[in-house]
N, C-alpha and C positions, 0 to 999 in steps of 0.2 A: 571375291570368291563366294561360294554358296554359304548360306547360313544353315547350320545344323542344330535342330532342337530335339532333345531326347525327352520323351514323356513316358508315363506309365498309365495304362487304362485298366480298369477293373472289369474282368470278363465273367467272374463267377465268385462264389464263396464256398469254402470247404465246410465240412460238417462241424468244425470247431467255430464257425462263424467268422473266419479270417478271410480277408479279400485275397483273391488270386489275380495277380497283376501280370500283364505282358508289356514289354517295351515297345514303344513306337518311335521310329527315327524319321524325322521330317527334314528334308533338304529343300531349301527355298533359294531359287536362283535370283540373280540381280536383274535378269530380263524376264518379261512376261512370256508365258507359254502354256502348254497343256498341263493338266494335273494327272499324276500317275499314282495308282495304289497297287502295292504288291504285298501279298501275305504268304506265309508258309505254315505247314504242319497243322492244318485243320484236322487231319487224321494223325493221331499220335505217333504212329510208326514211320511216318513219311518225313524223315528228318533232313534229307539232303538240301531242301530248300533253304534251311537256316544257314548253311554254308554258302549257298548262292547269294543270299542277302548280305552275309558278312563280306563276301568279295565285292559286291556292288558298292557297299559303304566305302571300301578302300578306294575304289575308283572315283566315287562321287566326291571324295574329299579333295580331289585334284582336277576335276573336270567342270568347267563352268556350265551351269544349268539354266535352261529356259523354263520357267514355270516352277512346278513343285512335285516332289516325289515323296510319298509316304510309304514306309517299309514297316511291316508288322511281322517279325519272325515268331515262331513258336506260338501262334495265335490261339492254340487250344492247350493250355497247360494241364487241364483235366485229362485229356486223352493221352498226352505224353507220359503221364505218371500212372497209367493203368497197366501194370505189369503182371504177367503170369510166368514165373520162372524166368527164362531167358528171353521171353517174347513180350513185345508191347502190343496190347490189345485195344489200342486207342482208335478204332474205327467207329464204334458205336457208343452212345451215351449208356453207361452201365446201369442206370436207374430205369430209363424208359425204353432202351433198345433202339433209339433213333440214330440213324446215320448222321454224323456230325456235319456233313455237307449237304443236308437236304431240308434245312429249316428256314431258308431265306424267303422273303416276301415277294409275291407277285399277284397283282389284281387286274385282270384284263378289263373288267367293267370300269374301273377307276380310270384307266388309260383312255378308254373310249370316251368317257365323260369329259376328261380333260381336253382331248382333241376337239370336242364340240365347242369348247369355250374359247378356242383360238380364232381370232379374226384374221382377215386376209392381210392386214398391215403390220401385224406383230412381227418383230424381228426374230431370227433364229436364236440369237443370244438371250432375248427376253423369254422366249419359250423355254429354253434350257434352264434358266434360272427359276422360273415359276414351277416347272415340272420337278426339278430337284427339291425345291422347297416343299412341294406337296407330298412327294414320296417320302421324304425324310420325316415329315409330320406324321404320316401313316405309320412309319416304323416306330416312332416314339409312342404313338397311341397303342401299338401292339405291346411294347415294352411295359406300358402302364396298365395293361389289361387287369381289371378288377379281380378276375379269377386266377390270374397268374398264367405263366406259360412254362414249358419244359426247359430244362437246362440247355439242351442243344439249340433250341430255337432262340433262347435268350442270347446265347453266345453269337449265333448267326446274325441276329438283328443288330447287335452292337457293332459287329464288323461291317455289316451292310451299310450302316449309317456313314462309316468312313469311306467305303468303296463307291457309294452312289454319287459322291462329290466329284469323282474322277472321270477323266476322258478316256483313260486306258487303265484296265484292271487286269492284273496277272495273278492267278491263283496257282501256287507252286505245289505240286504233288509228286508222288512216286507210285509205281505199281508194285505188285508183290515181287516177282522176278521179271524185270521188264527192260525194254529198250526205250530210248527217248521217243515220245510222241506228244502231239498237241491237239487239243480240241479247238476248232475254229468255226465261228458262225459262217454260214455260207456266204453272206454278203461281204465278209471281210477276207475272202479267200486269198486275195493278193497279199495280204499282210503275213500270211503263213510263210512266204518266201523271205521274210525279213529275219526269221529266227534260224539258227543252225540246228534245226530239228528235222530228221529225215522222214518222219512218218506223221501224216496229217489226217485227222478225222474231221470231216465237214459236217456240222450239225445244223438242223433246221430250227425254226423259231418255235420250239416246243419247250415249255418250262417244266423241268423235272425236279427242281428244288436246289440246284447247285448255284454257286456264286456267279460263275460266268453267265449262266442263263438269267439269273436275277438282275444282272447288269444289262446285257444286250437285248433281251426280249422286250422290256418296256420301250427302249429307244427304237428298236426295229419296228415294233408295232406302231409307235407314234409316228415314225417316219412314213410308213405306209399310209396312215390315216391323213396326215397333213399333206402329203404329196398328192393324194387323190382329191383332197379338198381344194387345193390350189392348182391342180392340174400341171404340176411341175415337180421335178425331183427335189426333195428336201433331205439333206444329209446332216445329221447332228454330230457326226464324227466322234462317236463313242464306240469303243471296241473292248471286248473282254475275252480272255483266253484262259484255259486250264493247261498248264505245262506239266507234263509227266516226265521227270528227269531221271529215269533209271529205276533201280530197285529200292524198296523200303528197307529200313533197319541197316542202311549202309551210308557212311559218310566218306567223301573223297574230296579233298581240298583242290586238287588239280582239276577234277571234273567240274567242281563248283566254279572255278575261275573261267573255264570254258563256257559254262552256261551263263555266267554273268556277262561275258563278252557278247554272247548271243542276244541277251536282253538289251545290252547297250546298242547293238546294231539296230534293233527294233526302235529303240528310243531315239537314235540318231535320225532314222528315216522319218520319224514323226515330229521332228524339229524340237525335241526336248533337249538335245545336245548339239554342240557345234558340228557342222558338216564334216564328214570323214572321221569322226571320233572312233567309230567302229562300223565295219561293213560286214554284211552277211557273207558266209563262205559259199563258194560255188560247189554245191552238193546236189545229188539226186534226191528229190523229195517225192515220195510215193503218197498218194492221197486216196481216200475212200470216203464215200458217203456213209453216214451212220448206219443206215439200213444194211450195209454190206460189211459192217464190223461184227463178225460172228463169234458166238461163244460155243466152244466144243465141250460138251459135258461127258463125263465118264459113264459108260454103260454098266460097269461093275467096279467094285472096290478092289484095293490091293496096294502093293508097294510099287512105286513108279520110278523108272529112270526116264528123264526128259531128254529125248534125243535131239529134237529140233530146238535151236536156240532163238531167243527173241531177236527179231530183225533179219533172220535168215530166210531167203527165198526158197519155198518148198513147192514141189510139184505134186500133183494128184497121185495118191497111192504111196507116197514116200512115208517112211516110219516117223511118226511124231513122238511116240513114247512106247516103252516096253513095260508091261505090268506083270508083277509076280504075285501069284496066289499061294499063300503059305499052306493052305489046306491040300494042295495038290503037288507038293514038291516031289512026290514019288512017281508021278505019271506025266504024260505029255500035255496035260492041261495046266501045267505049272506056270507057264508064261503065255502071254499073247501080245501082239502088237496093235497099237492104235495107229491107223493110217489116215493120211490127209484125205478128206473127202473131195477136195478140189485143189487147184493151184492156190496158194495162200502165203501170207507172211505172218508168222506168229509174233505178236507184239508183247505178250506177257503170258506167264504161266503160274499156276498154283505154287506157293512157296514150299510146301511140304512134300516129302516122298510118300507119305501115307495118305491115301484118299478113300473117301466113301463113294458109293455109287451116286451119280447125280452131282458130282463136284464140277465146278467150272475149271476145267483142266487148262485150256488155252483160250485166249481171245486173239482173233486173227483178222487180218485184212483179206477180203476176197473182192474180186472185181475191182482191183485197185488200178490206178493210172498215175502217170507222172504229172506233177503239178507244174 
């Protein structure tokens, strides 16, 4: 059966100079196979991924594994502990204001230079090993920067060192009030069908700082460069995804087991687990290209009732939300409706009933299609 190793890694130090550790669970199978990296809670309020990892561990204790799976729950203990009253404010580094999920490393020029060093006879396996070694050295160089780096970036680079060794990377997140959805690189579109997730956002090869992009963008670009050089398709078989599993500040063990089985279905299809360990459900999957994933902002502030629920199919002109203006309770300007500007599917909405003008009220699928 699998070997399980529990480690702790230091991701930060608090103001008292004490190390802040997070657990790392490493499952190593008896048979060779792909390497998988899964982390959760890079944003402090997004806690459901920890339950998913717990459920995965329960399964992996009893399922023979091919290769290795590395699990890092609660990977950002700083963010998890930033509380304001009842709420967790763990989306941004409190010192520098940086989004905890935007400090990963990507250097296009370095990738182009590496591609030029590849001769026509070098094997794909050799290329992968050399490329991983070079990127990981660059990550260590960044961590050793003489002038230092910000807390969020340091945390990100430590995690990226672990993730870049993997063939498959899953970053577990939650929306504010949200339905399940997944970010998938366009070249891995078919893999979206392996998860039990009904809403799919197809993203281009554009690095915006997140872990999934920091993983697949280098390999995607390298694949294009080497394929052009050799005049044949070269696939390094590396994929990375951001899984959004419902709403933040909510934990549900039953839903966590469902999502764990969804991940097991993906891992089964990728030959990490024995055939038929878990199969994806037959569900309708709606997909959208990132350019058609639209944000609806509020034109005016007020108190909001969210009428359209995440995942609901909405037609143009249907009421999305009703807004109350407390300065006009005595006249016919007290309320107004926010209408859908087109046919859409709301994927998430702002968590509070009190909104300022210019608030990101809803994020929506438009121009969507079945995958």
